[in-house]
N, C-alpha and C positions, 0 to 999 in steps of 0.2 A: 317752534323748536330750533329752526335754522337761525333766527335772530338771536336766540338765547345762546346758542353755540358760538356765534360771532362775538358777542360781548364778553362771554366767559374767556374766550381765547385772547381777546384784547387785554383783559385784566391780568391774564397770566404773563403777558409781556412785561408787566411791571413786577414780576416776581411773586405774585399772589398765587397760592395753591389752595387756600381754604375756599370751600364752596360758598361761604357766607360773604366773601370779599366784595362781590359786586353790590350786594344789598347794603353793606356798610358804607361803600363809596357813594351810593345813591343817597343814603341818609345824610351823609356829610355834605351833599351838594356838589360832589366832584365827578359825578357820572350821570349820564342820561341815556336815552334809548340809542343815541348815536355813538355812545362811548364816552371817553374822558371829556370833561368840560375844559375849555381852553384856559379859563382863569385858574384852574387847579393844576396846570401842567407841571409847574415847578414843584408843587407838593407831591404829586404822583411820582415824578422823577426821583425826588429825595427819598420817598418811601421805598422805591426799588433798590436804593443803595444801602438800606439798613441791613443789619445782620439777619433779621427775620421779618420781612415785610408783613406777613400775616399777624405776627405778634404786635408790631407797631400799629397796624390798622385797628386791631382788636382793642388795644389800649386807648386809641383816640376815640373809638366808638363808645367805650365805657365812660370816658371823661365827658363826652357829649351827652350821654344819657344821665349822668350824675348831676349836671348843672347846665341847663340850656343858656342861662344868662352868661356864664363864663365862656361857654363854647363859642358864642358869636365873636367875642373879643379874641379868643385863642385862635379861631379859624382865620381871622383877619391877619393876626401876627404871623401865622404859618405861611400865608400867601405873600406877605410883604417883607417880613424880617428874615433874611437868609440866615443870619447867625442864630436866631432863636430856632428856626426850622431845623438846622443841623443839630443843635443841642437836644431839643425835645425828641425828635424822631429817632436819633441815635440811642437815647436812653430807652425809649419805648420799644425799640426793635431789639434791644439787648437784655433788658431786665423786666421780667414780669412782676417782680417784687416792687420796683419803683413805680411801675404802672399802677399797681394796687394802691400805693401811697398817694399818687396823684388823683386817683378816682375818689379816695376817701378824703382828700384835702385839695379840691380843684384849684383853689386860689394859689397854690404853691408854684404853679407854672410861671407866675409873674417874676419870680426870682431869676428866671432864665433869659429875660428880655434885655437886661442891662449890658453895659460894656463888658463886664466880667460876671460870670455866674457864681464865682466863689472868691472869698477874701479871707484867708486864714487869720489875718490880724483881728477880725471881728468875731471869730468863733466863740471865744470865752464870754464875751459880752452878750452875744445873741442868746446863748444857752442860759446864762445867769439871768438875763432880763426876762426870759420866758418863765422863769421860776418865781419871780418877784411880783406880787400884786401891787396895785396902785398905791395901797397904803404902806408899802415897804416891807410887808411881811412875806415870808418865804412859804411857798406851797409845799405841802408835805404829803406823805402817804401815797395812795394809788393815783391821786390827781397829779402829783409831782411826777410819778413814773410816766403817766400818759403825756403830760405836757413836754417832758424832756424827750420822750420818744419822737413826738412830732417834730420838735425843733431839730433834733439830731438828724432825723431822716431828711428834713428839708435841706440841711447843710450838705448831707451826703449826696443828695440829688444834684446840687450845684457842682460838686467835685466830679461826679460821674459825667455830667453834661459837658464840662470843660475837657474831660478826658476823651470823650467819644465823638464830639461834634465834628471833628475834621474828617471822620470816616464817611460822613454823609454829605457834608458840604466842603468841597476842596477849598483850601485857602484859609480855613479857620486855624487858629493857633493850635499847634500840636504840642501838648506839654510832655516833657521828658518823664520817664518812669520815676526818677528820683523826686521830681516835683510833686507828682501825684501821691507817692508814698509819704512825702513830708506833709502834704495837706491832710491826708488821712490820719497821720500821727498827731498833727495839731488838733484835729477834731477830737481824737480820742483823749488827748490831754485836757481839752476843754470839757469833755464829758466827765472825766474823773473829778475835775475841779467843781463842776456843777453838782455831781453826786455828793461831794463833800459838803457843799452848801446846804443841801437838803438834810444830810446826816447831822450837821451841826444844829439845824433847826429842830430836828426830831429828838436828838439826844440832849440838847440843851447844854452843850459844853461851855465851860468858862474859859477865861483867858489863861488860866493856870495849866490847862492841858493843851498839848500841841501834837500834831500828827503830820509827818512828812510821807508823801507817797513817792516811792522810787520805782520808776518804770524799768522793766527788764525786757529781754527778748526783742522782738521787732519794734515795740514801742520805744524801748530804750535806744534802739538804733535808728529811730526816725524812718522806719521802712515798713509800716503797717500795710496790711491788705484791706480790702473793703470789708471783709468779715474775718476778724481775728479774735481769739482770746487775748486779753491784754494782761500780761504778766506783771505783777507788782510785788513789792516788799514794803512793809509799813515800819516806820521808825517813830517811836513815841517818846514823849517826855511828860513829866508830871504824873497824874493819876493814870496808870496804864489800863485800868478797868474802863474808864471813860474813853480813852484812846481806842481801845479794842471795840467798844460799841460804835464809835465813830467809823472805824474801818469796816466793820461788818455791815453797818447800815449803808455806807457808801457802796459797798459791793452789791448789796441787794438792789438799791435804786438804779445804779448804773447797769447792773446785769439785766434787770427787767426792761429798761428803757433802750439800752444801746448795744451792749456786748457783754459777754462773760468776763468777769474780772477774776483772774487766777492768782492766788498767793502761794502756790505750791513750791515756789523757788525759795521760800524763806528758810531760815535755819531749821533743820529737822523736818522740813517738808510739812505735809498736812498734820503730822503729829506734833509739830512744834507750836509755840505760842504765835498767834496771829500778829501781835505787835510786840516788839522788843525795844528796849532802850538802845541808844548808841553804844553804850558800854557792853550791853548784852550781845549785840551783834559782833562787836570786836572780839570779845572773849570766845565766842563760838568759832569764828573764822580762824583765830589763832590756834585753837586747840583741836577742833573736830572737823573742820570743813574738808570735803573731798575735792579732788582735782576738778571734777565737772562743775562744782559750785563756783570756783574761781573763773572758769571759762564763761559761766553765765554772768558773773559780775562784770565782765568786760563791757557789757552793754548797760550797766546800772546808771541811771540818770534821774535826778530829782525832777518831778514834773508838776506836783501840786502839793498843797498844804503848806506847812511851815518851811519856807524857802531856806532860812538859815540852818535849820536842823537838817534839811535835805543836803545842803552843801557840806555840812560837817560829815555826814555819812559818806558822801562821794569822796571827800578828801581822806577819810579813814580807810576806805576799801582800795583806793587806787594803788598804794604801795603793795598791798597784798596781791592784787591782780597781777601787777607787773613783776612780781617775784615768784609767781606760781611755777614758772618753768624751771626754777631751781629745785623743785621737788623731785625726789627719786622717781624714776620711771614715768615722768610727766608725759613725754611724747607718746610712749607706749600706751598709757592709760587713755589718752585722748583718742588715739587710733582704735583702741579696743572698744571704746564707747561708741564710736561711729559704726563699727561693725555690728555692735549690739542693736543699735537703732535700725540699721539696715535689715537685720535679721528678723525684726518684728513686722516687717511689711508682708502682708499676705502674698503668697506666691502668684496668685491669679492677678494681683494688681501691681506686681513688681515693675513691669514695663510701662505702666501708666501712671505711677505715683509721682507727681510733680515735686513733692516736697521731700519725702524720705527715701525714695527709690534710688537705684544706681543711676548716676547721671542727673540727679535731681538737685533741688535747691540746697539741701543739707550738705551735699558734696562740696559745693562752693563755700558755704558758710563755715563748715568745719575746717576746710583747708585754709581759708583766710584767717580764721581765729587762731589756729595753731601757729601759723606764721607770725601773726601779731604778738602772741604771747611769748614766743621764743625770741623774736628779734626786737619786740617793743620794749624789752627791758632797758635798752639803752637808746632807742630811737623814738623820740617823742612824736615824730610825724606819723607813726603807725598807730597811735593810741586813739583811734576813732571807733565809736560804737557802730558806725555805719559800714555795712559790708562793702558797698561800692566805693566809699571814700577810702576805706582801708586797703582795698584791692588796688585802687589807683596809687596810693602811697607806696604799696609794696612794689608796684611796677616802676614807679618813679625812683624809688630808692635802690632798685637793682636786685631786690630779693626774689623777684619773679621777672621773667623775661617780658619785655614790653609787649611782644606779640601774644604771649600767653595771657598776660593780664587783660589785654584788649579782648581777646577771644573769650576768656572766661567771663569778663564783664558783660559782653554782648549776649552771651548765652544765658547768663543769670537774669538779665533784664528781660530777655525773651520769655523765659519760664515764668517770671514774676508777672509779666503782662498777661500771659495765658491764665495764670492763677486769678488775676483780677477779673478777667472776662468770665471765667467759670463761676466765680463767686457772685458776680453781679446778676447773673441769670435769675437766681431766686433768693439772693442775699443769704446764702447758706455757706457754712464753712466746709469747703471741699478743695481737694488738691488732686482729684482724679481726672486724668485726661480721658476723653471719650474712647470707647472701644473702636477698633478698626472697622467693625461691622456696623457701627452706628453712623451711617453716612449723613443723616440729617443733622445730628449734633455736630459732627465734624465740619459740615458746611457752614452752619451758623457760627460756630466758634471761629472758623477761618475768616468769615466776613467781619465779625466783631473785632478781629485782630488785624484787619487790613491786608490779609493774604489774598492775592489774586491768582486766578488760574495761570499756569505757566508750563511751558514745555510739554504741552499735550495733557497736563494733569489738571484735574478739577481743583476747586478751592480746597476741598477737604483732603484730597491727595497731596496737594502742595503743602498744606499745613502739617500733615502726617510726616512728610519727608523732612520738613524743617525741624519738627519736634525731635525726630530721631537723630538728625544731624547734630543738633545742639546737645542732646543727651549723651551721644557718643563723645563729643568734644569735651564736655564737662567731665565725664568719667576718665577720659584719657589724661586730662590735665590734673584732675584730682589725684589720681594714682601717681602721677609724676611728682606732684608737689607734696601731697599729704603724707605719702610714704617715703619721701626723700630721706635717705640715710643721713644726709648732712644735718637734718633737723635735730635728730637725736644727739649728734655730735655737738651742735651749737648749744643745745639745752644742757649738755653735760658740763659746759664751761661755766664756772661761777659768774654771776652777774658782774662783780667787780672786775673780773678779768676781761670782760667784754669792752671795758672802757680803756681802749688802747692808748688814748692820748694822755692818760694820767701817769704821773711819775711813779706811782705805786706799782705800775706794770713791771718795772725793773726788778723789784724783789720777787715778783711772781716768776719772771723769766729765769732768774737765778735758781729759784726753787724747782723749776721744771728741768733744770740741767743745762741751761745755756751758760757757757763759760764766759761769754762777753755780752752781758745783758744790755749794756749801753750801746754796743754796736747793733744788737738786735733791735733796740728801740729806734735807731736811725733807719734801719731797713723798713720797719713798720711805718715810721713817719713818712718816708719816701713813697710808700705804696698807698697810704691812706690820706695824704694831705689833699686839700682842695675840696670842692663841692661837686666834682664830676660824678657821673653815674659809675664810672670805673672805680673811683675811690670808695663810693658807697658799697659796691659789691665786695671790694677788698676788705672793708671794715667788717662785713659779715663773715667773710671767709677766714680771715687771719686768726681769730681766736681759736677756731677749730684746727687750722693748720699748725699753730704754735703747739697745741697739745699733741697733735699727731707727730710732729717733728721731734717733740721731746722724747718720744719712744724710739727714735732712730739712733744709730750710732753717732751721728754728727749733727745735732740740732742746729748749731751755728752755721755750719757749712750748708746745711739743707735750706735754711732761711735765706742765706746769701744767694744760693742757686735759684730759689723761688723768685727772689727779687730780679735777678738777671733774666730769668725766663719771662717773667711778667713784663719787664721793660722791653725785652726783645719782641714780645708778641702783643704789645699794647694796641697795635693797629689791626690785629687779627680779630675779626668781629665775633667769632664764636668762642674764643678762648675762655674768657671769664664766665660766659654762659654755661659752658660745659662743666666748669668747676662748681658753679652754683647749683646747677640742676642735677648733677650726678655725683652723689656723695661718695660712691665707690671710686670714682676717678680721683677725688681729692685724697682719699685715704691711700690709694696706691701711688699717687704722685708724691705724697709726703714720704712714703717708704723709699721710693726711688731717689728722691733728691737728698734725703738724709743718709743715704747709703753709698751712692755712687757719684763720682765726679765725671765719669764719662757720659752718663745719661743727659745731664743738663746741657752739656756742650753739643750733643747731637740733637737734643730736643728743639733748640732755638732754630736749627736748620731743617728739621723734619717735624714740625709741630703737629702735622696730621696724625701722627702716631698717638698723640694724647687722646684723641677721640676714641681710640680702640681700648683704652684702659678699663672702661666700664663693662666691657663684654669679653670674658675670657675666650670665647669661641672666635671672635674677630681678632683678638690679640694673637692667638695661636695661628690664625691666618690659614693660607693655603699650604699645600705640601711644598717642600723645596723644589720639586720638579715643576710645579705650576708657577712658582715665583720666578724660576729661571726662564721658563718659556715666556712669561710676561715681560721680563726685563729685556730679553733678546729682541722681542717684537718691538718694544718701545724704542730701543736704541736703533734698530734697523730703519725706523721711520725718519731718523734725523738726517738733515741735508748734508752734513759734512763731518769730518773727524772730530773737530773740537766740540761740536754739538753732541755728537754721539758719546764721547767720553764724559762730557758734563752730565748728560742724562744717566749714563751708567753709574757715575759717582753718586748722583742724587738718589737713584733707586737703591744702590748698595747702602747708602746712609740710612734710608728708611728701613731697609730690611735689618741692618745692623742694630738700629735702635729698637725695632720691634722684638727681635730675638733677645736683646739685652734686657728689655722690660719683662718679657715672659720668663726669662732665666731668673732675674732677681726676685720675681714674685712667686717663684717655685712652680711654674707651669710647664717647664721643659726640663728633661733630664739631660745628662751630659752627652750621650750619643746624639740626641735630637739637636742640641745646640751645635755640636761639631758638624753634623750633617747639613744643617741650615747655613752655617757660615761658609762651609766648603762649597756648597752648591751655588751660593750667590757669588763667591769669588770666581768659580769656574765660569759662570754666566757673564761676569764682567770681562774676564779674559777672552772668552769667545767673542763677545761683542766688540771689544777693542781690536782684537786681531782681525776680525772681518772688516771693520771700518778702515783700519790701516792698510789692509790688503787691497781693498777697493780703491783707496786713494792712490797708493803707489802704482797700482795697475793702470789707473786712469792717466797718471803722469807719464808712464812709459808707453801707453797705448798697446801693451801686450802683457802676457802673463808668463814670465820666464820659469816659474817653479811653483810647485805645490808645497804647502807648509803644514806641519803638525806640531802641536804643543803637548808635551808629555808632563803630566803632573808628577812631582816627586815629593818626598818627605810627607809632612802632614797634609799637604794638598792632595797628593796621590792617595793617601790613606783615608781621605775625607774626614780628617781629624783636626781641622784648623781651629785655633782659638781666636779670641778677639784681636790679639796683637800679632798674629802669625804672619810671616812673609809667605809668598807663593814661590816655592821651589819648583823650577821647571827645566826641561830640556827642549831646545828648538831643533827640529829635524826638517830637512827639505829634500826635494827630489826634482831634478830638472825636467822640464817639459821637452817634448820632442823638438830636436833642432837647436837646443840651448845647451851650452857647455855647463859643466858643474860649477866652474868659477863664477859664471854669470848668475846661475841659480842661487849660489850661496850669497853673492853680493845682493841680489834682490831680496832674498829671505832675511838677510842680516839687517837691511834697511827697515823692513817691516817689523822685525823683532825689536830693534832699537827704538823705533817709533812707539811701539806698545809700551816698552819699559819707561820711556821718557814721559809719555802722556800720563800713564797711570801713577808714576812715581813723583809727579810734580807736587810741590809743597801744598798741603791742604790742612785745614783745621781738623779734619776727620782722621781716624786711625790710618796709618800709612798703607799705601797700596804698592808694596815693594815686590817687584818681579825679580827673583833671585835665580840666576843660572849658574851658580858656583859649583854645582854638582856635575857639570859637564866634563867630558874628558879634558884633562890637563888643567882643570879648574879655571881660575881667572885668566891664566896665561893662554888658554886655548881659545879657538874661534868660538864666537857666540852661537853660530849655527853650523851644523855639519849635514852632509847628505847621509841618507840611510846607509849607503855602502861605506862611507867613511866611518860611521859608528861601528858597523860590522867589523871592519878591518882593525879599528882601534881596540875593540874589546877582545878580538881574537889574538892580537899580538901584544898589547900593552895592558890589558885590563887587570886590575888588582882585585884582591878579595873584598876590600872595602867598597869598591865600585859595584861588585856583584851584590853586596849587601844593600847599597843605596838603591839598586834597581828593584829590590823587593817591593818598594813603594810605588814603582813606576806605573802610571795609568794614563791612557790617552784621554785628553780633556778638550782639545780644541783644534780647529783646522780641518785638514783633509782626512776624512774617515779612513779611506783605504790605506793611506800612508801611515796614519797613526796605528792602525791595527797590525800592519806589517812590521812596524817597529816593535810592538809588543810581542809579536810572534818571534821576531829575531832575538829578543833578549831573554825569552823564557828559558832556553837551555843554559844560559849564563847564570840566572838567579835561582833556577831550580835544577842544579846539576844532577844528572841521572844517577851518578855514583855517590852522590853526597859530598861531604867536605872531609878532606883528609886531615889528619891531626895537625900538620904544620899550619894549614890555613886556619884551623880553629884556634890554634895558639896565637896566630897573628891577630885575629879579631879580638881576642882577650887582651892582647898587648895594646892594641889601638885604643880600646875602651879605657884601659887604665891610664894611658897617656892623655886621652881627651879629658878625663876627669881631673887629672893633675894640672893640666895646662889651662883648662877653661873654667875651672871652679874659681869664682872671684875670691880675691884675697880677703880673709877674715870671714868668709861665708860659713854659716853653720850647716854642715852636711846633713844634719837631721831635719833641717827646714827647707833645703833647696829642692824645689819641686822637679827640676829637670835633671840635675847631676847628683843630687843627694842620694843617700842610702834609701833604697826602695822607691826612688823617684821614677820619672818617665824613662830616663835613659836605661836604668837598671832593667825595667820591664821590657822595653822595646828591643834592646840589644839581646836579651835572653830569647825572646820570641824569634828575632831574626836569625840568630845562630841556629836555633832548632829548625827554622825553615830552610836555611842553606843546607843543613845536614840531612833533612828528611823529606822536603817537599818533592824531590825527584821521585820518591816512592809512595808518598802520601799526597795525592792530588788535592785533598781538602785543605791542605796547608797553603795552597797557591792563592793567597789573598793579600790585598794591600792593607787590610784592616787588622790592627793589633788585637782588638777584642774578638774578632772572628777567628783569628789564628789561635788565641788562647782557648777558645771554646772547643777547638779540635784536639788539643793536646791530650786530654784524658782518654778520649776514645782511641787515639792512635798509640796509646801506651807510652807516651813521652813524658807524662807528668801525672801525679795524683790529682784527683778532682779538687782536693783541698788546696793544693799548690796553685793550680790554675785559678781557683776562686780568689786566693790571696793576692795573686798578681793582678787580676782584673780589678779587685777592690782598690788596690793601691794606685793603679793607673787611673781609674775613674776619679779617685779622691784628688790625686795630684793635678789632673787636668782641670777639675772643677775649681780647685784652690787657685790655680794659675789664672783661670778665667775670672774668678772672683777678684783676684788682685788687680787685674786690668780694669774691671768695672769700678772697683772701689777707688783706686788711685788715678784712673784716667790714663795710665801709661803701663807698658808691659813690665811685669815684675816676675821674678822666678823664685823668690823666697816667701815662705809663710811669715807674716809679720810676727815679731817676737812679743809685742805688747802694744798698748795704746789703742786708739780708736780704729786704726786700720785692722788690727787683729779682731776687735769687736765686730767691725763691719764684715770682715771675711767670714767670721764665725756665724754671724746672722744670716748671711747669704746661704751658708751651708746648713741652715736649719736651727741654729741655737736661738733661744728666746732671750729677752732682756734680763730674765732672772738667772740665766745660766752663767757660769764662770767661764770666760773665754780661755782661761788657762787649761780648762778641761778639754776644750777643743784642740789645743796645741798638743796636749798629752795624747789625745785620740789619734791625731795625725801621726805623731811619732810612733805610736804603738802599731798602727796599721802598716806604715812603711817599714818599720823594723821587721815585722813578720814577713813582709814581702822580700826584704833584702836577704833574709835567711833562705828563702826559696831560691833567690837568684844565686846565692853562694853555692847551692846544691846543683841547680840546673845549668848555670852558665860556666861555673868554674870547675865543677867536679865531674859532671856527666860527660860521657864520651860522645 
């Protein structure tokens, strides 16, 4: 018993677990009482490397028992021929079905001893020769089925041996997946041809009848599995009755001997005629075919029978296939079909289904086919029936990212390889990955797939991890590609419009609304010329962009802007990838470029914002406070003043573009836009002031004074627009031991540095720091001490200055000084006793003079957003007069915000709710129109455009559609501001 235990343990070292293993090894002459025989060491070692050593040994034992004479020669080859050993043992350790075949046909092992175990060029002749007797007659009936089966399995054995041998004997040639699939396809084609030979002999067809066999599905794509139904379509000529008998007989013979032949993809499916003429097929496809049938025809390829008739069929269906994407709802139908297929997978198998499940082979195939059908209309390189070839072409042509194509291809090949190994086991049609609990099958499949233990994981665990990784990767890329919105947009473009290089494009551009189609063609040519990957991606993008831009107010300007942006960002690696992969980005970019002249100018210097367009949450970004904190922190890290200001400008540009995009796309309302723009302006001022202060401090070696910046006007009210200046006051206070004059001198140098650095010329909207609201205006000192301000306002302050201080808000510099300034001016701007009649009349007089003097000559007061009737000045002066009159007794009116003050008026009894609402509506409308004008024209404007594309663009920004009359928008603006002006007449001019 002890010796028995020793030998059993030794056998286990070679991977054998079957209790019969030792006896089988002894019978083969490879084991004795002392253990393994030295002469059999290489054989035993090779057996240990098979997927299932017990299965391999059991197969050898059965072959030995079936034919002793063959066995001696086979055993010698096993010991001496390393290539043969790898081929045979790998097959026996993987496939019990091929082991059965070898046991039934022992001499078949000789085919594995040569230089190559398989030669696709000989498949057809080998199968045909097996069916022909010495007298030249063709074997028919059951005998033909048996002979064909043996010959077919023999060739299949050779393919499997070449596929698997390297797993057992290192160094043997390892065929690529595509090579194996092509060999299996060649064998299937040979089997179809052989079956037709038998059918012709049985039916007795004459030369007047002909039949062409069209391969579909995986056979058409040259990517068959070891066990597949072979999908076909039959095309006949002559007597269709005879042709039908030929087809049905061929299906019977080939089905019994080799594989099931499925003709269900024919017109009308199983209910339709098995064989149709070429004309019959054409008539059906033109009148009745569904979208999925054209998708199936993508892989149609003549493989047997009448070659000329088959070629005629292929030439007939090709134009139909490559125009299928022009059909209404084509993309949606293909997507819906994929969902239906996925829905038919039993829930208990959903995670294990290699073919139909989520992250399975169909995910890859459907995605590739959809891209082929949409883009292949004009790109012949995509017109391959092979999934892998088509995927490579899609990657090369820029329709799919190179990394995505490579990842998808590698995952597809991995799953196909697993599918092959699973089917080889018993030569059964299966696509089901082993259950996680079936550790034995997982281990065998892993070894058959070349998966080694890794990272503390067994072979089975490593295989399971790989399977899940590839499945997740496929699903992610499938959803990214297959459900890409751009696909539907491209499909919606007529095929002829996709051919951008043709002169006919000019007439289409004119029809789309381009006023200068020749110029547009020049832009298109510049973007798509050459054979670069960049040009290929542009060729796919531009037809969609042209249609999208056609729906914007300025298609020509939008296309020019797109060209400028594309040329500026041509070296930005992710630019075109984002446009190709994220259809929402393309749609939104077209809207922005065809509407705004400001956005493209900013985009070339802040391209990172483009990546935010696909996600509204990211585009809306962080709160203004978070943005300001981040900006200040980034600037603070810079080594000097120049670097600090450059960084502040860059971050302000990014934020300005982000807000502009969100505004134009209708994601931000007016108060949010104003708050965001004001917040970033304040952060820039804070950062610039701090940097200039530090530099001047370092130069002097001391700190003569503290400085505070007071925001005024729209900056103080947090109501800045895109083109607004920053109105400020600079206040300082001498530090101990420093004179006021030295303090003012130090503070003035800091303030001048800030104004100069921020106001330097730039392609971006100006950063003007305006201190003209200071005491004595431009003739007064730029900076005063707190006490100087106090003395000035007490002695010289005028009512308009008290009015200006209503917007005053501390925004930068020394907190204590800033807040003391605000405390100091509160009694001035919020007089306890209100405003006497004389001062109220003075404010009314000043407003009238401002409107008279500053209204541009020839301006239409009904369209001027700032000084016109019911415009910003009307509303703001009215609110500010009421604040001066009543904020002393109504604390809620002590706010720098126009809207907040308006909200208080009804409750304080100072205006009717309807009056306050009317003023707020007009203020919001005028502010938004003013902002829209800046976005549309790229420069500050105060008037609503009276007509033309600028009016259309402004109206669109404010919510009009392409079908709306922009004149109605202008009427609406005038109606709302007229109503507000009536309120102003009452509250500003009539009320006490």
